C-alpha positions as a Markdown table, in Angstrom:
| # | Residue | x | y | z |
|---|---|---|---|---|
| 1 | Unk | 99.9 | 13.9 | -62.7 |
| 2 | Unk | 97.5 | 11.3 | -64.2 |
| 3 | Unk | 98.2 | 7.7 | -63.1 |
| 4 | Unk | 96.2 | 5.9 | -65.7 |
| 5 | Unk | 94.6 | 2.6 | -65.3 |
| 6 | Unk | 96.1 | 1.6 | -61.8 |
| 7 | Unk | 94.2 | 0.0 | -58.7 |
| 8 | Unk | 93.7 | 2.3 | -55.7 |
| 9 | Unk | 93.3 | 1.6 | -52.3 |
| 10 | Unk | 91.3 | 3.4 | -49.7 |
| 11 | Unk | 92.8 | 4.2 | -46.6 |
| 12 | Unk | 91.8 | 2.0 | -43.5 |
| 13 | Unk | 91.1 | 5.2 | -41.7 |
| 14 | Unk | 88.2 | 5.9 | -44.1 |
| 15 | Unk | 84.6 | 5.1 | -43.3 |
| 16 | Unk | 82.0 | 3.9 | -45.7 |
| 17 | Unk | 79.9 | 7.0 | -44.9 |
| 18 | Unk | 82.3 | 9.0 | -47.0 |
| 19 | Unk | 84.0 | 12.0 | -45.1 |
| 20 | Unk | 87.8 | 12.5 | -45.3 |
| 21 | Unk | 88.9 | 9.7 | -47.5 |
| 22 | Unk | 92.3 | 9.2 | -49.1 |
| 23 | Unk | 93.5 | 6.6 | -51.5 |
| 24 | Unk | 97.0 | 5.4 | -52.9 |
| 25 | Unk | 98.2 | 3.0 | -55.3 |
| 26 | Unk | 100.5 | 0.1 | -54.2 |
| 27 | Unk | 100.9 | -1.1 | -57.6 |
| 28 | Unk | 102.0 | 2.2 | -59.0 |
| 29 | Unk | 104.6 | 2.5 | -56.0 |
| 30 | Unk | 105.9 | -1.0 | -56.7 |
| 31 | Unk | 106.2 | -0.5 | -60.3 |
| 32 | Unk | 107.7 | 3.2 | -60.4 |
| 33 | Unk | 109.0 | 3.8 | -57.0 |
| 34 | Unk | 106.8 | 6.5 | -56.3 |
| 35 | Unk | 103.6 | 6.8 | -54.0 |
| 36 | Unk | 100.6 | 8.3 | -55.5 |
| 37 | Unk | 97.8 | 9.8 | -53.4 |
| 38 | Unk | 94.4 | 11.2 | -54.1 |
| 39 | Unk | 91.1 | 12.4 | -52.6 |
| 40 | Unk | 88.7 | 9.4 | -53.1 |
| 41 | Unk | 85.7 | 11.8 | -53.5 |
| 42 | Unk | 87.7 | 13.3 | -56.6 |
| 43 | Unk | 89.1 | 10.4 | -58.4 |
| 44 | Unk | 89.7 | 12.8 | -61.5 |
| 45 | Unk | 91.4 | 15.5 | -59.5 |
| 46 | Unk | 94.9 | 16.1 | -58.7 |
| 47 | Unk | 97.3 | 13.6 | -57.3 |
| 48 | Unk | 100.2 | 13.9 | -54.8 |
| 49 | Unk | 103.2 | 12.0 | -55.2 |
| 50 | Unk | 105.6 | 11.0 | -52.5 |
| 51 | Unk | 109.0 | 9.2 | -52.3 |
| 52 | Unk | 108.4 | 6.1 | -50.5 |
| 53 | Unk | 110.4 | 7.0 | -47.4 |
| 54 | Unk | 108.6 | 10.3 | -46.9 |
| 55 | Unk | 105.1 | 8.3 | -47.2 |
| 56 | Unk | 106.4 | 6.1 | -44.7 |
| 57 | Unk | 107.4 | 8.5 | -42.3 |
| 58 | Unk | 104.3 | 10.4 | -42.6 |
| 59 | Unk | 102.0 | 7.0 | -42.3 |
| 60 | Unk | 104.3 | 6.2 | -39.3 |
| 61 | Unk | 103.7 | 9.6 | -37.7 |
| 62 | Unk | 99.9 | 9.4 | -38.4 |
| 63 | Unk | 99.9 | 5.9 | -36.5 |
| 64 | Unk | 101.6 | 7.3 | -33.8 |
| 65 | Unk | 99.2 | 10.2 | -33.2 |
| 66 | Unk | 101.9 | 12.9 | -34.2 |
| 67 | Unk | 99.7 | 14.9 | -36.6 |
| 68 | Unk | 96.2 | 16.3 | -35.7 |
| 69 | Unk | 93.6 | 17.8 | -37.8 |
């Protein structure tokens, strides 16, 4: 899915040194009701799209430490 000219925001867990970086687009989420997510190291690569409730549950789980790498 190509999102077009949307503003992407890097995850607060991403560091300036690179590594595992995820970006999401709050402007697209607000306008279209779905949350697009992509790898910041590959901005022209694939984009995953989530329903807002699923994305919120995922972020809440990450913050609570429910998922590990």
